[in-house]
N, C-alpha and C positions, 0 to 999 in steps of 0.2 A: 577498383582499390579496394582492399578491405581496410574498413575501420575500427584504427584503436583506441578503444575506450582510455579515458582519462586517468589516470591515477588519484590524480591530489581534488579537493573535492572543490575546490576554487577554480579549476582549471574548467571541469566538468560544467560547473555553472557559467564560466563564460560560453561553455559552448552554447549549450542550449539561449542563451541570454543572446547568442546571436544566428540564435533559429534553426540549431539544428536538433529535430523532433524525432529522438528516437527512444526506447525504451530505457531503461536508468541501471537497470541488473548487471553486473558488473563491472560496472564505472567506479571509483573511486574505492578499490576495496580498502574493506579495516574500517571505513565510516558508515553511520547507521544513514537510515535510508527513512523518508518522513514522508507520508501520507496527506494530503491538503483538504480540510474542506473549510470553507470561508459562506458567511450565511449572516443577515440583516441582526444587528445586534439584538432587533425583538424577537429573537429565534435564538440566540444562541444559547440561554438559562437551558432550553430541553437538547441543546446541543453535548452542552457541558454533562449533565446528567447522563444521556442517551451513553456518554463516554465512562464515566460514571457507574451504571450499571451494566456496563455491557463490555468489560476490561478487557477480556482476551482479543475482540474482536475492532474495540476501538479504543487500545491505549494509550494515553494524552502523552504526549511530551512538550506540546508548548502551547501554551495558548494568547494570542495578540488581544494590546488593548485595541479599542476599535477604532478603527482609521488606519490602525497600522502595518507596512508589511514588512517590519522588522521581527526576527527572530532571534531570540539568543541563543538558537540551536545554528545559528551565522551568523553573526553579528552586521560583514558586510554584504549579505546576500537584498536580495531584491523580491519576495514574496512573486511580485508581479512580471515577471520579467523571468525570471529562474529556473523554474521547472521545462522539460521540454513540451510538453503540451496540456493543456489546459481543456476542462470542462465548463459548456456554461449553461444550467439552468434556468427553467420558467416557468413555476406552475410544476412544477413535478416532470418539466418534459425537456429533456438533452437538445437545445436550439443549435451548440454549435460547438467547435474543439478549435480554438487558436492556441498559438503558441506563447500568446501577450497580451495578461488583460488589465493593463491600463489604463485604457480608457474607459474600462468596467469599473475599476476601485473605485469607493464612498469613503465619506466618515462614518459610514454606519456600520461598516463590514469589520467583522470579527473573524481571524483564521483560528483554526485549529490545527495543529503537526500533531499528529498519529502514526504511532511505531509505523514498521513495514516489515515485512519478514525477507526481503532482499537483505537486510541489516546480519540476518545470521548466515545468509548465504555463504559469506568468506568462512565462519565456524566450521560450518559442513564441510567446506574445502578440504580445513587444516587437518580436519578427523578422517578428512580418507573417504568421503562422501561425496561420491558427484553428482551436482547439480547440471541435470540434464538439459535445462531451458538454456544457459548459459555455454552448453558444451553443439550447441545445437542452434543458437546466437537467435532464439526467439523469445516474446515475451509469456512470462510462466500463464498459464490456465487458470482461469476462475471461472469460478459455479458459485449459481443461487442455490443452499439447500431447502431444504423442507423445515427444516430448523428457525422457529420465529426467537428474534431477539426482547429484549425485556422492554416494552414500550419507555418510553420516559416524554411525557408532557405530549408536545402535539408529533412527534420519531417515533416511529416505529418500520419496523419489516422482516426479512429475513438474515440471516445470519449468511454472507458468501466465505467462501473459502481458495485458498489455493491451492494445488496439486504440486505434487515433485513427487516423480517418480523414484524411487529409492532400494536397489538392491537386496534383495529378502533379508541376508543377514547384516546387513550394515542398519536396520531399521529400528534398532534396540540402540544403535549409536545417533541417527539420528533424532530418537526420543531426547536422550540425553543431552546432547549438544543443543538443544533449539529451549528447552525444560530451562536452563541456567539461564534468560532472555525473555522474560513474561514482560518486559518492556517495548517488545516486537514482535509479539502475538503468542511466545513460550512453546510449549510440546503441543504439538496432534492436537487435534480435535478429534481425528477418526482414523484409521491406517484400516487399508480394504475396500472391499467391494462400495464401490459409491454409490450401489443403491439406496444401501442404506442411509445417504444425506439424498433420496430423491432426487441422484443426479442418472440422469437416462444412458449417455454418452458421453463419453473424458473425449471425445473426436472432436463434439462442439461445445467447445467450455464457454462460458455467457461472456464473459470478458478474456481480453490478453490471444493468444495463439493455442494450437493442438500444439501437445509437446510429444514426443513419439519415446513409447519408453524401451529398455532394452531385455533382453530376456531374464529373465529371474530378477525382475523389477517389481515392484510393490505401489499400487500407488497411497500416497500417504496424505493427508487435507489437514491445512491451519487454518486457523479463522484469520480474515483477510480485510485489510483496512480499506475493501470498497464494499465493506458494507452501509457504512454511511450511503453510501448513492443509491445503493439499494432502496434507503429509507426515505430519502429523498423523493425517488418514483414514487415509491407510495403515500408519505405522507403532504408533497407537492407545496411544503416553501415557495412564495413568489416567487423568490432569487435567489441561485447561489453558485459559485466557484467550486469547484473541487480539480483534481489532479486527470489525467484523463491514467484509466486503467495500465500501470507498468510505467509511467512515465514519473517521475517520483521527485521530491525535492531532496537534494542531496547536502546533508551538512558537512558539518567540520566536526561535530562529536563521533571521537573514536569507536567503533561497536562497542569494544573492553568493558565501556563507562558501563552498558547495561548488560552483563557478562555478569549474575553469579559466581561466586565461589565454589 
């Protein structure tokens, strides 16, 4: 039976809370989705500064008080249970990918909600730009690049990008549409040859799934909210929780809130 994504954000979160672990692209269309990074309070300033210095890959939408699992982006949601899948990190190493982190949450943890490119997919579709990962029922392709982010305190690491194949004649439209949404990564960082970003093979993404291109498609690359996970691997904080790539927090906030005129 084909799984039909929930159109309502609360219904989407309820499905994920019940244990459904699928990529969230295409769920609650028209609503903003967010990456999640959770760190001990001792590392919170470094993360806040990392976002301020690298606003395109790390556009901060909300930062919680220490210990809080609530966010203004969806006041009734629970950040410990309402994502489809999480990642748990210890000393920069991935140790688990659970669907619930309630037993790991402590009063010392600060959560960062970061804009996600899934939030502009509805705008692309409305503008007539096909979104191949949605068409193919796959997670978006994500890659580490040869571009370094600006370091912040103890955090440093490479830029991670998401890639969507776009018909050549619609690339300008895709750029114009996404440039109006800087809070969810904005305009692409690169169009065309993946080698310019140090990407050897589009068929082998570092995160997510390979997405097939149609004839006439051009690879278009956007800054990606998995960038902080690459920084965690490089900087090795003692403990962290993140979303699993492509398994985002679905908010109650309409995409239009982050769309500039």
